[in-house]
Predicted model as a PDB file, atoms N, CA, C, CB and O in Angstrom, pLDDT in the B-factor column:
MODEL        1                                                                  
ATOM      1  N   MET A   1    -133.198-115.348  48.502  1.00 60.00           N  
ATOM      2  CA  MET A   1    -134.024-116.538  48.532  1.00 60.00           C  
ATOM      3  C   MET A   1    -133.431-117.524  49.534  1.00 60.00           C  
ATOM      4  CB  MET A   1    -134.136-117.174  47.121  1.00 60.00           C  
ATOM      5  O   MET A   1    -132.213-117.681  49.613  1.00 60.00           O  
ATOM      6  N   THR A   2    -134.270-118.163  50.274  1.00 70.00           N  
ATOM      7  CA  THR A   2    -133.848-119.182  51.228  1.00 70.00           C  
ATOM      8  C   THR A   2    -133.819-120.532  50.533  1.00 70.00           C  
ATOM      9  CB  THR A   2    -134.787-119.218  52.460  1.00 70.00           C  
ATOM     10  O   THR A   2    -134.708-120.858  49.747  1.00 70.00           O  
ATOM     11  N   THR A   3    -132.797-121.306  50.827  1.00 72.00           N  
ATOM     12  CA  THR A   3    -132.635-122.616  50.203  1.00 72.00           C  
ATOM     13  C   THR A   3    -132.666-123.697  51.265  1.00 72.00           C  
ATOM     14  CB  THR A   3    -131.321-122.686  49.400  1.00 72.00           C  
ATOM     15  O   THR A   3    -132.113-123.534  52.352  1.00 72.00           O  
ATOM     16  N   ILE A   4    -133.314-124.793  50.943  1.00 75.00           N  
ATOM     17  CA  ILE A   4    -133.337-125.965  51.811  1.00 75.00           C  
ATOM     18  C   ILE A   4    -132.765-127.127  51.011  1.00 75.00           C  
ATOM     19  CB  ILE A   4    -134.793-126.282  52.329  1.00 75.00           C  
ATOM     20  O   ILE A   4    -133.163-127.356  49.869  1.00 75.00           O  
ATOM     21  N   GLN A   5    -131.830-127.859  51.611  1.00 78.00           N  
ATOM     22  CA  GLN A   5    -131.247-129.012  50.946  1.00 78.00           C  
ATOM     23  C   GLN A   5    -131.694-130.263  51.693  1.00 78.00           C  
ATOM     24  CB  GLN A   5    -129.687-128.909  50.888  1.00 78.00           C  
ATOM     25  O   GLN A   5    -131.548-130.351  52.912  1.00 78.00           O  
ATOM     26  N   LEU A   6    -132.231-131.218  50.966  1.00 79.00           N  
ATOM     27  CA  LEU A   6    -132.669-132.479  51.546  1.00 79.00           C  
ATOM     28  C   LEU A   6    -131.838-133.607  50.964  1.00 79.00           C  
ATOM     29  CB  LEU A   6    -134.176-132.719  51.292  1.00 79.00           C  
ATOM     30  O   LEU A   6    -131.536-133.613  49.771  1.00 79.00           O  
ATOM     31  N   LYS A   7    -131.472-134.553  51.799  1.00 81.00           N  
ATOM     32  CA  LYS A   7    -130.769-135.734  51.317  1.00 81.00           C  
ATOM     33  C   LYS A   7    -131.633-136.948  51.629  1.00 81.00           C  
ATOM     34  CB  LYS A   7    -129.346-135.863  51.967  1.00 81.00           C  
ATOM     35  O   LYS A   7    -132.180-137.072  52.724  1.00 81.00           O  
ATOM     36  N   THR A   8    -131.746-137.834  50.659  1.00 82.00           N  
ATOM     37  CA  THR A   8    -132.560-139.027  50.830  1.00 82.00           C  
ATOM     38  C   THR A   8    -131.713-140.267  50.599  1.00 82.00           C  
ATOM     39  CB  THR A   8    -133.764-139.009  49.875  1.00 82.00           C  
ATOM     40  O   THR A   8    -130.624-140.203  50.028  1.00 82.00           O  
ATOM     41  N   GLU A   9    -132.229-141.378  51.049  1.00 82.00           N  
ATOM     42  CA  GLU A   9    -131.523-142.650  50.877  1.00 82.00           C  
ATOM     43  C   GLU A   9    -131.551-143.114  49.421  1.00 82.00           C  
ATOM     44  CB  GLU A   9    -132.140-143.724  51.779  1.00 82.00           C  
ATOM     45  O   GLU A   9    -130.590-143.708  48.932  1.00 82.00           O  
ATOM     46  N   THR A  10    -132.644-142.843  48.743  1.00 83.00           N  
ATOM     47  CA  THR A  10    -132.781-143.325  47.368  1.00 83.00           C  
ATOM     48  C   THR A  10    -133.251-142.204  46.447  1.00 83.00           C  
ATOM     49  CB  THR A  10    -133.763-144.508  47.306  1.00 83.00           C  
ATOM     50  O   THR A  10    -133.814-141.204  46.891  1.00 83.00           O  
ATOM     51  N   TYR A  11    -133.007-142.393  45.172  1.00 83.00           N  
ATOM     52  CA  TYR A  11    -133.461-141.446  44.161  1.00 83.00           C  
ATOM     53  C   TYR A  11    -134.991-141.405  44.119  1.00 83.00           C  
ATOM     54  CB  TYR A  11    -132.893-141.820  42.776  1.00 83.00           C  
ATOM     55  O   TYR A  11    -135.583-140.349  43.897  1.00 83.00           O  
ATOM     56  N   GLU A  12    -135.614-142.542  44.330  1.00 86.00           N  
ATOM     57  CA  GLU A  12    -137.078-142.611  44.307  1.00 86.00           C  
ATOM     58  C   GLU A  12    -137.681-141.741  45.413  1.00 86.00           C  
ATOM     59  CB  GLU A  12    -137.551-144.072  44.464  1.00 86.00           C  
ATOM     60  O   GLU A  12    -138.696-141.079  45.196  1.00 86.00           O  
ATOM     61  N   GLN A  13    -137.065-141.740  46.586  1.00 87.00           N  
ATOM     62  CA  GLN A  13    -137.541-140.889  47.675  1.00 87.00           C  
ATOM     63  C   GLN A  13    -137.431-139.416  47.283  1.00 87.00           C  
ATOM     64  CB  GLN A  13    -136.741-141.163  48.968  1.00 87.00           C  
ATOM     65  O   GLN A  13    -138.334-138.626  47.554  1.00 87.00           O  
ATOM     66  N   ALA A  14    -136.325-139.058  46.648  1.00 84.00           N  
ATOM     67  CA  ALA A  14    -136.130-137.677  46.209  1.00 84.00           C  
ATOM     68  C   ALA A  14    -137.192-137.281  45.191  1.00 84.00           C  
ATOM     69  CB  ALA A  14    -134.728-137.493  45.610  1.00 84.00           C  
ATOM     70  O   ALA A  14    -137.698-136.159  45.220  1.00 84.00           O  
ATOM     71  N   GLN A  15    -137.527-138.196  44.297  1.00 85.00           N  
ATOM     72  CA  GLN A  15    -138.548-137.903  43.296  1.00 85.00           C  
ATOM     73  C   GLN A  15    -139.917-137.689  43.957  1.00 85.00           C  
ATOM     74  CB  GLN A  15    -138.626-139.044  42.263  1.00 85.00           C  
ATOM     75  O   GLN A  15    -140.676-136.815  43.538  1.00 85.00           O  
ATOM     76  N   LYS A  16    -140.230-138.478  44.979  1.00 88.00           N  
ATOM     77  CA  LYS A  16    -141.510-138.312  45.675  1.00 88.00           C  
ATOM     78  C   LYS A  16    -141.580-136.964  46.377  1.00 88.00           C  
ATOM     79  CB  LYS A  16    -141.719-139.443  46.690  1.00 88.00           C  
ATOM     80  O   LYS A  16    -142.619-136.303  46.360  1.00 88.00           O  
ATOM     81  N   ILE A  17    -140.471-136.555  46.998  1.00 86.00           N  
ATOM     82  CA  ILE A  17    -140.437-135.250  47.658  1.00 86.00           C  
ATOM     83  C   ILE A  17    -140.551-134.142  46.625  1.00 86.00           C  
ATOM     84  CB  ILE A  17    -139.145-135.084  48.484  1.00 86.00           C  
ATOM     85  O   ILE A  17    -141.249-133.154  46.851  1.00 86.00           O  
ATOM     86  N   GLU A  18    -139.871-134.294  45.491  1.00 83.00           N  
ATOM     87  CA  GLU A  18    -139.951-133.301  44.416  1.00 83.00           C  
ATOM     88  C   GLU A  18    -141.395-133.160  43.940  1.00 83.00           C  
ATOM     89  CB  GLU A  18    -139.029-133.696  43.233  1.00 83.00           C  
ATOM     90  O   GLU A  18    -141.887-132.048  43.746  1.00 83.00           O  
ATOM     91  N   GLU A  19    -142.058-134.276  43.756  1.00 84.00           N  
ATOM     92  CA  GLU A  19    -143.454-134.246  43.289  1.00 84.00           C  
ATOM     93  C   GLU A  19    -144.344-133.523  44.297  1.00 84.00           C  
ATOM     94  CB  GLU A  19    -143.981-135.681  43.051  1.00 84.00           C  
ATOM     95  O   GLU A  19    -145.180-132.702  43.922  1.00 84.00           O  
ATOM     96  N   LEU A  20    -144.162-133.831  45.559  1.00 84.00           N  
ATOM     97  CA  LEU A  20    -144.964-133.199  46.612  1.00 84.00           C  
ATOM     98  C   LEU A  20    -144.704-131.692  46.658  1.00 84.00           C  
ATOM     99  CB  LEU A  20    -144.652-133.835  47.985  1.00 84.00           C  
ATOM    100  O   LEU A  20    -145.645-130.900  46.689  1.00 84.00           O  
ATOM    101  N   LEU A  21    -143.429-131.297  46.661  1.00 81.00           N  
ATOM    102  CA  LEU A  21    -143.093-129.877  46.763  1.00 81.00           C  
ATOM    103  C   LEU A  21    -143.492-129.089  45.528  1.00 81.00           C  
ATOM    104  CB  LEU A  21    -141.618-129.715  47.003  1.00 81.00           C  
ATOM    105  O   LEU A  21    -143.802-127.901  45.623  1.00 81.00           O  
ATOM    106  N   SER A  22    -143.488-129.730  44.383  1.00 78.00           N  
ATOM    107  CA  SER A  22    -143.857-129.014  43.157  1.00 78.00           C  
ATOM    108  C   SER A  22    -145.332-128.611  43.161  1.00 78.00           C  
ATOM    109  CB  SER A  22    -143.558-129.880  41.929  1.00 78.00           C  
ATOM    110  O   SER A  22    -145.736-127.736  42.395  1.00 78.00           O  
ATOM    111  N   LYS A  23    -146.126-129.232  44.003  1.00 79.00           N  
ATOM    112  CA  LYS A  23    -147.547-128.900  44.096  1.00 79.00           C  
ATOM    113  C   LYS A  23    -147.815-127.752  45.070  1.00 79.00           C  
ATOM    114  CB  LYS A  23    -148.335-130.124  44.520  1.00 79.00           C  
ATOM    115  O   LYS A  23    -148.948-127.286  45.183  1.00 79.00           O  
ATOM    116  N   ILE A  24    -146.778-127.297  45.770  1.00 76.00           N  
ATOM    117  CA  ILE A  24    -146.927-126.202  46.727  1.00 76.00           C  
ATOM    118  C   ILE A  24    -146.521-124.917  46.019  1.00 76.00           C  
ATOM    119  CB  ILE A  24    -146.064-126.438  48.023  1.00 76.00           C  
ATOM    120  O   ILE A  24    -145.433-124.834  45.450  1.00 76.00           O  
ATOM    121  N   ASN A  25    -147.390-123.923  46.053  1.00 70.00           N  
ATOM    122  CA  ASN A  25    -147.164-122.736  45.233  1.00 70.00           C  
ATOM    123  C   ASN A  25    -146.031-121.827  45.705  1.00 70.00           C  
ATOM    124  CB  ASN A  25    -148.408-121.949  45.175  1.00 70.00           C  
ATOM    125  O   ASN A  25    -145.625-120.947  44.947  1.00 70.00           O  
ATOM    126  N   PHE A  26    -145.507-121.992  46.902  1.00 68.00           N  
ATOM    127  CA  PHE A  26    -144.419-121.112  47.329  1.00 68.00           C  
ATOM    128  C   PHE A  26    -143.036-121.650  46.957  1.00 68.00           C  
ATOM    129  CB  PHE A  26    -144.492-120.900  48.822  1.00 68.00           C  
ATOM    130  O   PHE A  26    -142.030-120.982  47.196  1.00 68.00           O  
ATOM    131  N   VAL A  27    -142.979-122.844  46.378  1.00 64.00           N  
ATOM    132  CA  VAL A  27    -141.697-123.412  45.960  1.00 64.00           C  
ATOM    133  C   VAL A  27    -141.351-122.850  44.589  1.00 64.00           C  
ATOM    134  CB  VAL A  27    -141.746-124.979  45.928  1.00 64.00           C  
ATOM    135  O   VAL A  27    -142.117-122.987  43.635  1.00 64.00           O  
ATOM    136  N   HIS A  28    -140.181-122.213  44.505  1.00 65.00           N  
ATOM    137  CA  HIS A  28    -139.779-121.562  43.259  1.00 65.00           C  
ATOM    138  C   HIS A  28    -139.087-122.523  42.291  1.00 65.00           C  
ATOM    139  CB  HIS A  28    -138.860-120.397  43.563  1.00 65.00           C  
ATOM    140  O   HIS A  28    -139.376-122.520  41.095  1.00 65.00           O  
ATOM    141  N   ASP A  29    -138.179-123.336  42.809  1.00 66.00           N  
ATOM    142  CA  ASP A  29    -137.374-124.182  41.938  1.00 66.00           C  
ATOM    143  C   ASP A  29    -136.991-125.445  42.695  1.00 66.00           C  
ATOM    144  CB  ASP A  29    -136.109-123.431  41.438  1.00 66.00           C  
ATOM    145  O   ASP A  29    -136.710-125.396  43.892  1.00 66.00           O  
ATOM    146  N   ILE A  30    -136.981-126.569  41.999  1.00 69.00           N  
ATOM    147  CA  ILE A  30    -136.622-127.843  42.613  1.00 69.00           C  
ATOM    148  C   ILE A  30    -135.598-128.528  41.716  1.00 69.00           C  
ATOM    149  CB  ILE A  30    -137.882-128.752  42.830  1.00 69.00           C  
ATOM    150  O   ILE A  30    -135.779-128.611  40.501  1.00 69.00           O  
ATOM    151  N   LYS A  31    -134.523-129.015  42.325  1.00 72.00           N  
ATOM    152  CA  LYS A  31    -133.512-129.762  41.577  1.00 72.00           C  
ATOM    153  C   LYS A  31    -133.306-131.096  42.277  1.00 72.00           C  
ATOM    154  CB  LYS A  31    -132.164-128.963  41.472  1.00 72.00           C  
ATOM    155  O   LYS A  31    -133.101-131.145  43.489  1.00 72.00           O  
ATOM    156  N   VAL A  32    -133.360-132.158  41.522  1.00 71.00           N  
ATOM    157  CA  VAL A  32    -133.053-133.482  42.049  1.00 71.00           C  
ATOM    158  C   VAL A  32    -131.743-133.922  41.409  1.00 71.00           C  
ATOM    159  CB  VAL A  32    -134.217-134.513  41.763  1.00 71.00           C  
ATOM    160  O   VAL A  32    -131.634-134.016  40.186  1.00 71.00           O  
ATOM    161  N   GLU A  33    -130.756-134.189  42.251  1.00 72.00           N  
ATOM    162  CA  GLU A  33    -129.447-134.596  41.756  1.00 72.00           C  
ATOM    163  C   GLU A  33    -129.071-135.932  42.367  1.00 72.00           C  
ATOM    164  CB  GLU A  33    -128.376-133.530  42.074  1.00 72.00           C  
ATOM    165  O   GLU A  33    -129.365-136.206  43.531  1.00 72.00           O  
ATOM    166  N   ILE A  34    -128.426-136.747  41.578  1.00 72.00           N  
ATOM    167  CA  ILE A  34    -127.899-138.014  42.073  1.00 72.00           C  
ATOM    168  C   ILE A  34    -126.416-137.805  42.349  1.00 72.00           C  
ATOM    169  CB  ILE A  34    -128.137-139.190  41.045  1.00 72.00           C  
ATOM    170  O   ILE A  34    -125.630-137.558  41.434  1.00 72.00           O  
ATOM    171  N   ASN A  35    -126.048-137.907  43.613  1.00 70.00           N  
ATOM    172  CA  ASN A  35    -124.653-137.709  44.002  1.00 70.00           C  
ATOM    173  C   ASN A  35    -124.135-138.965  44.690  1.00 70.00           C  
ATOM    174  CB  ASN A  35    -124.505-136.475  44.932  1.00 70.00           C  
ATOM    175  O   ASN A  35    -123.644-138.912  45.818  1.00 70.00           O  
ATOM    176  N   GLU A  36    -124.247-140.064  44.017  1.00 73.00           N  
ATOM    177  CA  GLU A  36    -123.803-141.324  44.582  1.00 73.00           C  
ATOM    178  C   GLU A  36    -122.526-141.783  43.884  1.00 73.00           C  
ATOM    179  CB  GLU A  36    -124.905-142.392  44.461  1.00 73.00           C  
ATOM    180  O   GLU A  36    -122.334-141.548  42.691  1.00 73.00           O  
ATOM    181  N   LEU A  37    -121.675-142.430  44.637  1.00 75.00           N  
ATOM    182  CA  LEU A  37    -120.475-143.020  44.052  1.00 75.00           C  
ATOM    183  C   LEU A  37    -120.830-144.406  43.525  1.00 75.00           C  
ATOM    184  CB  LEU A  37    -119.311-143.095  45.096  1.00 75.00           C  
ATOM    185  O   LEU A  37    -121.508-145.184  44.197  1.00 75.00           O  
ATOM    186  N   ASP A  38    -120.371-144.700  42.330  1.00 78.00           N  
ATOM    187  CA  ASP A  38    -120.620-146.036  41.805  1.00 78.00           C  
ATOM    188  C   ASP A  38    -119.610-147.016  42.404  1.00 78.00           C  
ATOM    189  CB  ASP A  38    -120.542-146.043  40.254  1.00 78.00           C  
ATOM    190  O   ASP A  38    -118.624-146.609  43.017  1.00 78.00           O  
ATOM    191  N   GLN A  39    -119.865-148.287  42.222  1.00 83.00           N  
ATOM    192  CA  GLN A  39    -119.028-149.325  42.838  1.00 83.00           C  
ATOM    193  C   GLN A  39    -117.586-149.262  42.340  1.00 83.00           C  
ATOM    194  CB  GLN A  39    -119.612-150.710  42.554  1.00 83.00           C  
ATOM    195  O   GLN A  39    -116.659-149.536  43.103  1.00 83.00           O  
ATOM    196  N   PHE A  40    -117.386-148.910  41.090  1.00 86.00           N  
ATOM    197  CA  PHE A  40    -116.036-148.795  40.548  1.00 86.00           C  
ATOM    198  C   PHE A  40    -115.253-147.697  41.286  1.00 86.00           C  
ATOM    199  CB  PHE A  40    -116.088-148.496  39.030  1.00 86.00           C  
ATOM    200  O   PHE A  40    -114.104-147.902  41.678  1.00 86.00           O  
ATOM    201  N   THR A  41    -115.883-146.543  41.468  1.00 85.00           N  
ATOM    202  CA  THR A  41    -115.231-145.430  42.160  1.00 85.00           C  
ATOM    203  C   THR A  41    -114.921-145.790  43.605  1.00 85.00           C  
ATOM    204  CB  THR A  41    -116.110-144.179  42.108  1.00 85.00           C  
ATOM    205  O   THR A  41    -113.843-145.476  44.110  1.00 85.00           O  
ATOM    206  N   ILE A  42    -115.854-146.439  44.262  1.00 86.00           N  
ATOM    207  CA  ILE A  42    -115.637-146.861  45.649  1.00 86.00           C  
ATOM    208  C   ILE A  42    -114.461-147.821  45.732  1.00 86.00           C  
ATOM    209  CB  ILE A  42    -116.905-147.521  46.226  1.00 86.00           C  
ATOM    210  O   ILE A  42    -113.627-147.701  46.630  1.00 86.00           O  
ATOM    211  N   SER A  43    -114.382-148.772  44.809  1.00 89.00           N  
ATOM    212  CA  SER A  43    -113.280-149.735  44.843  1.00 89.00           C  
ATOM    213  C   SER A  43    -111.939-149.050  44.592  1.00 89.00           C  
ATOM    214  CB  SER A  43    -113.505-150.840  43.806  1.00 89.00           C  
ATOM    215  O   SER A  43    -110.935-149.418  45.201  1.00 89.00           O  
ATOM    216  N   LYS A  44    -111.913-148.047  43.692  1.00 89.00           N  
ATOM    217  CA  LYS A  44    -110.676-147.310  43.431  1.00 89.00           C  
ATOM    218  C   LYS A  44    -110.254-146.493  44.656  1.00 89.00           C  
ATOM    219  CB  LYS A  44    -110.851-146.386  42.213  1.00 89.00           C  
ATOM    220  O   LYS A  44    -109.066-146.412  44.967  1.00 89.00           O  
ATOM    221  N   LEU A  45    -111.209-145.898  45.341  1.00 89.00           N  
ATOM    222  CA  LEU A  45    -110.895-145.147  46.554  1.00 89.00           C  
ATOM    223  C   LEU A  45    -110.361-146.070  47.649  1.00 89.00           C  
ATOM    224  CB  LEU A  45    -112.136-144.398  47.053  1.00 89.00           C  
ATOM    225  O   LEU A  45    -109.408-145.725  48.348  1.00 89.00           O  
ATOM    226  N   GLU A  46    -110.979-147.241  47.794  1.00 91.00           N  
ATOM    227  CA  GLU A  46    -110.506-148.216  48.777  1.00 91.00           C  
ATOM    228  C   GLU A  46    -109.096-148.694  48.439  1.00 91.00           C  
ATOM    229  CB  GLU A  46    -111.467-149.412  48.850  1.00 91.00           C  
ATOM    230  O   GLU A  46    -108.248-148.835  49.319  1.00 91.00           O  
ATOM    231  N   GLU A  47    -108.862-148.941  47.153  1.00 91.00           N  
ATOM    232  CA  GLU A  47    -107.542-149.381  46.696  1.00 91.00           C  
ATOM    233  C   GLU A  47    -106.494-148.301  46.989  1.00 91.00           C  
ATOM    234  CB  GLU A  47    -107.571-149.711  45.180  1.00 91.00           C  
ATOM    235  O   GLU A  47    -105.397-148.596  47.463  1.00 91.00           O  
ATOM    236  N   SER A  48    -106.849-147.060  46.701  1.00 89.00           N  
ATOM    237  CA  SER A  48    -105.940-145.946  46.951  1.00 89.00           C  
ATOM    238  C   SER A  48    -105.651-145.797  48.442  1.00 89.00           C  
ATOM    239  CB  SER A  48    -106.526-144.645  46.395  1.00 89.00           C  
ATOM    240  O   SER A  48    -104.514-145.534  48.832  1.00 89.00           O  
ATOM    241  N   ALA A  49    -106.665-145.964  49.268  1.00 90.00           N  
ATOM    242  CA  ALA A  49    -106.475-145.874  50.721  1.00 90.00           C  
ATOM    243  C   ALA A  49    -105.533-146.962  51.213  1.00 90.00           C  
ATOM    244  CB  ALA A  49    -107.823-145.978  51.450  1.00 90.00           C  
ATOM    245  O   ALA A  49    -104.676-146.708  52.059  1.00 90.00           O  
ATOM    246  N   GLU A  50    -105.686-148.165  50.692  1.00 91.00           N  
ATOM    247  CA  GLU A  50    -104.802-149.268  51.079  1.00 91.00           C  
ATOM    248  C   GLU A  50    -103.358-148.980  50.671  1.00 91.00           C  
ATOM    249  CB  GLU A  50    -105.278-150.586  50.443  1.00 91.00           C  
ATOM    250  O   GLU A  50    -102.430-149.241  51.436  1.00 91.00           O  
ATOM    251  N   LEU A  51    -103.172-148.441  49.462  1.00 89.00           N  
ATOM    252  CA  LEU A  51    -101.829-148.090  49.003  1.00 89.00           C  
ATOM    253  C   LEU A  51    -101.214-147.008  49.881  1.00 89.00           C  
ATOM    254  CB  LEU A  51    -101.869-147.624  47.547  1.00 89.00           C  
ATOM    255  O   LEU A  51    -100.032-147.065  50.221  1.00 89.00           O  
ATOM    256  N   TYR A  52    -102.025-146.028  50.242  1.00 88.00           N  
ATOM    257  CA  TYR A  52    -101.531-144.944  51.086  1.00 88.00           C  
ATOM    258  C   TYR A  52    -101.127-145.464  52.464  1.00 88.00           C  
ATOM    259  CB  TYR A  52    -102.595-143.848  51.226  1.00 88.00           C  
ATOM    260  O   TYR A  52    -100.078-145.090  52.990  1.00 88.00           O  
ATOM    261  N   ILE A  53    -101.951-146.318  53.040  1.00 91.00           N  
ATOM    262  CA  ILE A  53    -101.658-146.881  54.365  1.00 91.00           C  
ATOM    263  C   ILE A  53    -100.370-147.696  54.321  1.00 91.00           C  
ATOM    264  CB  ILE A  53    -102.831-147.764  54.857  1.00 91.00           C  
ATOM    265  O   ILE A  53     -99.567-147.643  55.254  1.00 91.00           O  
ATOM    266  N   SER A  54    -100.172-148.442  53.251  1.00 92.00           N  
ATOM    267  CA  SER A  54     -98.978-149.290  53.158  1.00 92.00           C  
ATOM    268  C   SER A  54     -97.710-148.485  52.858  1.00 92.00           C  
ATOM    269  CB  SER A  54     -99.177-150.348  52.082  1.00 92.00           C  
ATOM    270  O   SER A  54     -96.619-148.894  53.252  1.00 92.00           O  
ATOM    271  N   ASN A  55     -97.838-147.329  52.155  1.00 90.00           N  
ATOM    272  CA  ASN A  55     -96.652-146.545  51.816  1.00 90.00           C  
ATOM    273  C   ASN A  55     -97.028-145.067  51.632  1.00 90.00           C  
ATOM    274  CB  ASN A  55     -95.981-147.100  50.530  1.00 90.00           C  
ATOM    275  O   ASN A  55     -97.119-144.595  50.498  1.00 90.00           O  
ATOM    276  N   PRO A  56     -97.247-144.339  52.724  1.00 87.00           N  
ATOM    277  CA  PRO A  56     -97.690-142.938  52.610  1.00 87.00           C  
ATOM    278  C   PRO A  56     -96.696-142.019  51.905  1.00 87.00           C  
ATOM    279  CB  PRO A  56     -97.965-142.390  53.975  1.00 87.00           C  
ATOM    280  O   PRO A  56     -97.098-141.002  51.339  1.00 87.00           O  
ATOM    281  N   THR A  57     -95.413-142.354  51.929  1.00 86.00           N  
ATOM    282  CA  THR A  57     -94.416-141.482  51.292  1.00 86.00           C  
ATOM    283  C   THR A  57     -94.477-141.530  49.768  1.00 86.00           C  
ATOM    284  CB  THR A  57     -93.025-141.869  51.752  1.00 86.00           C  
ATOM    285  O   THR A  57     -93.903-140.671  49.098  1.00 86.00           O  
ATOM    286  N   SER A  58     -95.165-142.525  49.218  1.00 83.00           N  
ATOM    287  CA  SER A  58     -95.268-142.620  47.764  1.00 83.00           C  
ATOM    288  C   SER A  58     -96.321-141.668  47.191  1.00 83.00           C  
ATOM    289  CB  SER A  58     -95.596-144.047  47.363  1.00 83.00           C  
ATOM    290  O   SER A  58     -96.414-141.517  45.973  1.00 83.00           O  
ATOM    291  N   PHE A  59     -97.111-141.027  48.050  1.00 84.00           N  
ATOM    292  CA  PHE A  59     -98.158-140.117  47.600  1.00 84.00           C  
ATOM    293  C   PHE A  59     -97.673-138.678  47.675  1.00 84.00           C  
ATOM    294  CB  PHE A  59     -99.432-140.296  48.440  1.00 84.00           C  
ATOM    295  O   PHE A  59     -96.937-138.312  48.591  1.00 84.00           O  
ATOM    296  N   LYS A  60     -98.091-137.854  46.700  1.00 85.00           N  
ATOM    297  CA  LYS A  60     -97.729-136.448  46.671  1.00 85.00           C  
ATOM    298  C   LYS A  60     -98.821-135.626  47.333  1.00 85.00           C  
ATOM    299  CB  LYS A  60     -97.488-135.972  45.229  1.00 85.00           C  
ATOM    300  O   LYS A  60     -99.996-135.992  47.312  1.00 85.00           O  
ATOM    301  N   ASN A  61     -98.416-134.524  47.912  1.00 85.00           N  
ATOM    302  CA  ASN A  61     -99.332-133.559  48.491  1.00 85.00           C  
ATOM    303  C   ASN A  61    -100.142-132.902  47.368  1.00 85.00           C  
ATOM    304  CB  ASN A  61     -98.562-132.493  49.323  1.00 85.00           C  
ATOM    305  O   ASN A  61     -99.580-132.585  46.320  1.00 85.00           O  
ATOM    306  N   TRP A  62    -101.452-132.689  47.565  1.00 86.00           N  
ATOM    307  CA  TRP A  62    -102.309-132.119  46.529  1.00 86.00           C  
ATOM    308  C   TRP A  62    -101.812-130.749  46.087  1.00 86.00           C  
ATOM    309  CB  TRP A  62    -103.745-132.014  47.029  1.00 86.00           C  
ATOM    310  O   TRP A  62    -101.855-130.445  44.895  1.00 86.00           O  
ATOM    311  N   GLU A  63    -101.348-129.926  46.999  1.00 89.00           N  
ATOM    312  CA  GLU A  63    -100.875-128.599  46.633  1.00 89.00           C  
ATOM    313  C   GLU A  63     -99.668-128.684  45.687  1.00 89.00           C  
ATOM    314  CB  GLU A  63    -100.509-127.803  47.894  1.00 89.00           C  
ATOM    315  O   GLU A  63     -99.542-127.877  44.765  1.00 89.00           O  
ATOM    316  N   GLU A  64     -98.792-129.655  45.916  1.00 89.00           N  
ATOM    317  CA  GLU A  64     -97.640-129.851  45.032  1.00 89.00           C  
ATOM    318  C   GLU A  64     -98.090-130.302  43.643  1.00 89.00           C  
ATOM    319  CB  GLU A  64     -96.668-130.883  45.634  1.00 89.00           C  
ATOM    320  O   GLU A  64     -97.586-129.807  42.635  1.00 89.00           O  
ATOM    321  N   VAL A  65     -99.018-131.220  43.593  1.00 88.00           N  
ATOM    322  CA  VAL A  65     -99.533-131.715  42.313  1.00 88.00           C  
ATOM    323  C   VAL A  65    -100.219-130.593  41.556  1.00 88.00           C  
ATOM    324  CB  VAL A  65    -100.511-132.888  42.530  1.00 88.00           C  
ATOM    325  O   VAL A  65    -100.004-130.431  40.355  1.00 88.00           O  
ATOM    326  N   LYS A  66    -101.048-129.811  42.253  1.00 90.00           N  
ATOM    327  CA  LYS A  66    -101.762-128.703  41.622  1.00 90.00           C  
ATOM    328  C   LYS A  66    -100.769-127.685  41.057  1.00 90.00           C  
ATOM    329  CB  LYS A  66    -102.716-128.024  42.633  1.00 90.00           C  
ATOM    330  O   LYS A  66    -100.935-127.216  39.931  1.00 90.00           O  
ATOM    331  N   ALA A  67     -99.744-127.342  41.833  1.00 91.00           N  
ATOM    332  CA  ALA A  67     -98.732-126.383  41.370  1.00 91.00           C  
ATOM    333  C   ALA A  67     -98.005-126.922  40.140  1.00 91.00           C  
ATOM    334  CB  ALA A  67     -97.718-126.076  42.496  1.00 91.00           C  
ATOM    335  O   ALA A  67     -97.708-126.174  39.209  1.00 91.00           O  
ATOM    336  N   GLU A  68     -97.724-128.214  40.144  1.00 90.00           N  
ATOM    337  CA  GLU A  68     -97.042-128.830  38.999  1.00 90.00           C  
ATOM    338  C   GLU A  68     -97.915-128.768  37.748  1.00 90.00           C  
ATOM    339  CB  GLU A  68     -96.674-130.294  39.314  1.00 90.00           C  
ATOM    340  O   GLU A  68     -97.425-128.455  36.662  1.00 90.00           O  
ATOM    341  N   ILE A  69     -99.186-129.059  37.894  1.00 89.00           N  
ATOM    342  CA  ILE A  69    -100.119-129.015  36.760  1.00 89.00           C  
ATOM    343  C   ILE A  69    -100.236-127.586  36.238  1.00 89.00           C  
ATOM    344  CB  ILE A  69    -101.517-129.555  37.174  1.00 89.00           C  
ATOM    345  O   ILE A  69    -100.164-127.354  35.031  1.00 89.00           O  
ATOM    346  N   LEU A  70    -100.416-126.628  37.149  1.00 90.00           N  
ATOM    347  CA  LEU A  70    -100.571-125.231  36.736  1.00 90.00           C  
ATOM    348  C   LEU A  70     -99.319-124.689  36.066  1.00 90.00           C  
ATOM    349  CB  LEU A  70    -100.920-124.367  37.932  1.00 90.00           C  
ATOM    350  O   LEU A  70     -99.407-123.840  35.180  1.00 90.00           O  
ATOM    351  N   SER A  71     -98.155-125.174  36.481  1.00 92.00           N  
ATOM    352  CA  SER A  71     -96.913-124.690  35.866  1.00 92.00           C  
ATOM    353  C   SER A  71     -96.774-125.161  34.428  1.00 92.00           C  
ATOM    354  CB  SER A  71     -95.708-125.152  36.674  1.00 92.00           C  
ATOM    355  O   SER A  71     -96.029-124.564  33.651  1.00 92.00           O  
ATOM    356  N   LYS A  72     -97.487-126.229  34.064  1.00 89.00           N  
ATOM    357  CA  LYS A  72     -97.410-126.781  32.709  1.00 89.00           C  
ATOM    358  C   LYS A  72     -98.423-126.136  31.762  1.00 89.00           C  
ATOM    359  CB  LYS A  72     -97.631-128.286  32.747  1.00 89.00           C  
ATOM    360  O   LYS A  72     -98.378-126.370  30.554  1.00 89.00           O  
ATOM    361  N   LEU A  73     -99.317-125.344  32.294  1.00 86.00           N  
ATOM    362  CA  LEU A  73    -100.340-124.697  31.446  1.00 86.00           C  
ATOM    363  C   LEU A  73     -99.787-123.494  30.708  1.00 86.00           C  
ATOM    364  CB  LEU A  73    -101.535-124.267  32.288  1.00 86.00           C  
ATOM    365  O   LEU A  73    -100.514-122.843  29.957  1.00 86.00           O  
TER     366      LEU A  73                                                      
ENDMDL                                                                          
END                                                                             
């Protein structure tokens, strides 16, 4: 099956496209997902970026953190 992924500016736009495509008989399945970051998450990411810029040595490499977590399982 061929898949097409569309990204829209707003959820309402996605819903309008979903409604339109659902009326076309060759469309098998439609999924509308909201993949937006909320303001809290954005602020935490910005805060983390500022901390990293000010002191990059205080951050651990993801591979090291992952290995540490897996070793505790």
